[in-house]
Structure formats: C-alpha cells, structure tokens
N, C-alpha and C positions, 0 to 999 in steps of 0.2 A: 418578018411578021411574028415569028416566035419570040424575038427579042422584045418587041413592043408589048406583047402579052406579059412577059416576065416583069417588065418595068411597071406596068400597070398594077400587077399583083403586089409588087413590092411597095408601090406608092399607096395602094389600098391598105396594105398591112401597116405601113408607117402611119397613115391617117388613123387607122383603128388604134394603133399603139398610142398615137398622140391623143386621140379622144379618151382612151383609157387613162392615160396619164393625167389629162385634164380633169377627168372625173375624180381620179384619185386625189389630185390637188384640191379640187373643190370639196371633197369629203374631208380632207385634212383641214382645209380652211374652216369648214363648217364645225368640225370637232374643236378646232382651236377657238373658234368664236364662242362655242357653247362652254368650253372650259374657261375661257376668259370671263364669260358672263357669270359663271358659277363663282369664279374667284372674286369677281367684283361684288357679287351678292354676298359672299362670305365676308369680304372686307367690310361691306356696309353693315352686315349683321354684327360683325365683331366690334365695329366702332359704336354701334348702338348699345351693345352690351357694356362696352367700356364706359360710354356716357352714362348709362343707367347705374353701373357700379360706382362711378365717380359721384353721381348724384346721391346715391345711398350713403357713400362715405361722408360726403359733405353734410348731409342731413344728420348723420350720427355725430359728426364733429360739432355741429351747431348745438345739438341736444346736450352733448358733453360740456360745451362752453357755457350753455345756460345753467346746467347743474353746478358747474364750478362757480359761476357768478352767484348763484343762490347760496351755496355753501359759504362763500366769502362774505356775503351780506349777513348770513346767519352768525358767523363767527364774529363779525364786526359788532353786531347787535349784542351778542353775549359778552364781548369784551367791554363794550360801553356799559352794559348792565353791571358787570363785575366792578368796573371802575366806579360806577355810581354807588353800588353797595359798599365798596371799600371806602368811598368818600363819606357816605352816610355813617358807616361804622366809626370812622375816624372822628367825624364831627361829634357823634354821640359820646365817644370816649373823652374827647376834649371838653365837652360840656360837663360830663361827670367829674372830670378832674377840676374844672373851674368851680363847680358846685362844692366839691370837697374842700378846695382851698378857701372858698368863701365861708364855709362852715367853720374851718379852722381859724379864719381871721375874725369871725364874729366873736365878740366878747360875750361869754355866758352871762345870763341874767343872774344877778346876785341872789344867793339863796337866803331864805329867811334865817337870820341869826339864831332865833329861838329853836328852829328846827335842827340846825347844825349842832347846837348845844345838846339838844335832846338825843340826837344820833350818837354823839360821843358818849353820853351817859349810858345809853342803851347798850352800846358795844362793850363797855367795861362791865356793866351789870351782867351781860350775857357770858362774858369770859369768866367772871366770878361764879356764876351759876353752874357753868360747865365744870369748873374745877371742884366746886362743892359736891357735885354729883359724880364723883370720881370712880366709884366701885361698881363692878358688875353684879355684886350681891345685894345692892341697894343701900350700902352704907353711905352716909352723907357727912359732910364736914362744914356745917354752918359756923362753927367756931373759927375755922380757917378763913371763911369769908369775912367774919368780923375783924380778924387780924389784918387781912388785906385792906379792908375799908379804913382801918385806923391810919394807914399811910396814904391811901388813895384819896380819901376825903380832903385832906389839906394839900396834897401834892398835885392832884389832877382835877378833881371835881370843882374845887374852889377856883382854880385857874380858868377852867372852862366857863364857869358862871360869871367870872369877872371879865369875860370877853377876850381872853388871851388866845388868839387864833393859832398859835404854835401848838396848842393842845387839842385842836379840833380834829376829829376823825369822821369823815363823811361816809366811808364804807369800812367794812371789817377788814383790817390788814391781813395779808396773807400769813404773816407770822403768828396770827392769833392761835392757830391750831397748835403750833409749837409751844406757845406760852401755856395753853391748856394742858398739853402733854407734860411739860415740866412741872406745872403746878400740881397736877395729879400725882406725879412721882414724889413731889415734896410732901403732899398729904400722906401718901402711903408710908414714906419714911417716918413722919411724925407719929403716925398711928402705930408703927412698929417699935418706936423708941420711947414714946411718952404714954404713961399709963393713965393720965387724966386729960380732960379737955383743955383747950388753950384758954378758956375763960377762968381757969384756976390761976390765981395771982402769981404763984411761983412759975407755972408753965408759961404764963404770959410774959413775965419778965425775961425768961430764957429765950423763947422762940420768936416773939414779935420783932425784936431788933434784927434777927436773922431774916425774917420774912420781908421786913422793910428793905434790907440790903439786897435781897433777891429781886425785888421790884426795881430798885434804883439801878442795879448793876447788870441785870439780865432781862427781865420781862419788859420794862419800859423801853430800853434801847431797841429791843426787837420790834416793838409795836410802832415806835416813832422813827426808827432808822437812825437814831443819834442819841447821844448821852449828854446830860447837862450837869455840870458840877454843882449847880444850885440845889439839885435834888439831895445832895449829901447833907445839906443843912436843914432839911425839913424834918421835924420831929413827929413821930406817930402820935395819934391821940392816946390818952391814957385808957386803961381798962375801964375805969369808972365812967369816962366820957362815952366810950363806945357802947357800954352796957346801958347807959341812959338813952342813947339813940335807939337801941333795940327795944328796951322795955317801956319807954315813955314816948310813944308816938305823938301824943298831944303836945309835948313840949318841944318837938323838933323845930317848929317854925321860929321859936325864940332862941333855942340853944344852938341850932345848926341852920341858920337862915339860907345860906347858899346851897347847901346840900338839899334842904327841903324844897327850895325853888327848882333844883335840878330834877328831883323826883316828880314834882308837879308838871314840869315841862314834858317829862317822859310819859306821864299819863295822858296829857293832852295831845301829844303827837304820836301815840303808839301805832295807829293805823298807817300814818304816813311813813313812819320809820320802817315798817314791814315792807311797804311797797317800794321804797327808795333806797334800801340797803340790801346787802346779801346776808342779813342775819338769819332768815329761815334756812338757807343752805348751810350756813355755819352751824346752826343748832343741830340739824340732821346729821352732819358729819361728826360732831362731837359725841352724839349718842352711840356711835359705833366704835369709839376708841377708848372706852372706859377700861380701867385696869382691874385685874383680879385682886381681891383683898388678901391680906397676909394670912 
C-alpha cells in the first residue's frame, strides 16, 4: 500500500514536471515566435528603407543625367554659335579681301591733264617759295628764286606744259623737305660770300651756272628719283630774260607762253590743288625748319 502511494506521488511529480516543462517549452516557442516576428518586421522595414533609399538614389541619378544632358545641349549650342560666328567672320574677311583686290584691279579714272600740270607747277613754286623764305630773322631771297626759275622754266615747266608725263608730280615728293633744306643752306652760303644780290650781272654770271648744276645733279634727282643726261644740255635763261619775266608781266604771254599758261593753270586749279595734294602739310613743315641768318 505504501509502495502504491509512493508511485502515485512520483507519477504526479513527473506529470507536474512534464507540465512545467511543456509550459516552459510553450513560453520558449512563444518568445521565439515573437522574436521571429520582430525579426521579420525588421527585415521588412529594412527592405522598405532600402527601397526608399534606392528610389532616392535613382531620382538623384535621373536629375544628374538631366542636368548633364542640358549642359551637353548648351555646350553644343555654344559650339554651333562659335562655329557660325567664326564662319561669318571668315566670310566677312574674305569679302573685304575680295573688295580690296577689286579696288586694286580697278583702273583709276584718268586725272584731268590740266590739273596734273597745275599740281606739278604748284609743287615747284612751293619749293622755291620755301627756299626763298629761308631765314628765321625774316631775310628772303627772291633773287635766288629768279636764279632757280632761269633753269626750271626751260628744263621743267616747259616739259610739263608740253605734256611730258615723266615730269608730272601729283603729290609733294618726300624728298622735297630735303631739297628745301639744301636750298636754304645754299642761300645762306651765297649770303655769306656774295656782297651783292644775284641780279647783279657779275654775281649772276658766277652763281647761276652753279645753281643750275645743283638742280641738275642734286635737287631734281631727289625729286624725281632719277637723273637724265639731257638736263646737262639745257641752258638757263639769261639775266635779261628772267628780269623781263619779273618786271614785265604784261609781256609774259608773248615772251613766255608756256610758263604763262602754267601760271594760269595754277590760278584756275588752286583750290583743287590744296584739296588733292599734301601741299598744306608741306608748307607748315617748312615754316619750322628755317635757318638762322649769318
């Protein structure tokens, strides 16, 4: 009887222990299920976050791609614009070049022969006037101008009026300033060595041949850039002839027809000459280069 009671107690204890173990297992399973549910929830949440982050990244990438495309399009438009501007600039340069070539190929309109003759006479008269007004103290040398005219009238003025184009000067030669300088030095030398004016017969016979040689060998080669041996054979006008030119203007048309016509052309074209030559600049420059008297 005592044995049965002990067995029952043990069975009861075992059942209680089994029930306790079962409850413990249920609790473990419950906790595991809760844990697994949380893990699953976390996994779902993590996936959502990842999806959201990926979406954001994709949107940012798309925006960047759009910006890059816009920059590329802008650069392409700028490149096309620069190419167009360069093309336009090149075309304009080519047009200017062709226009310049066309201007060079165009034959200039022939200038009025009477105007060219008047220009040449005006240039020589201006050179003589500048030499004559050689001194800073107001001393002038009209006698030297007469001596020069005695050789220039037959040698240059007559050739010009006869239409010899080799003697034409359309603008003041650059060497004219040098001719004026040397002519003034010549006047200063004569003033320092000759006690009388050149219209004195003796002084004329001494100095005029030398002045003529100066024009033939120095001044005219400077002005024309060449020398002609024919000049050596041209004889200056006599003192009597040049004095008649100076003192008898009413007789000039008969005694000096070519030179008279030259002066007439000069008067008729005076305004045109000032506009179409550099004589005004030449005159201003010679005013500042006069010499001091002895």
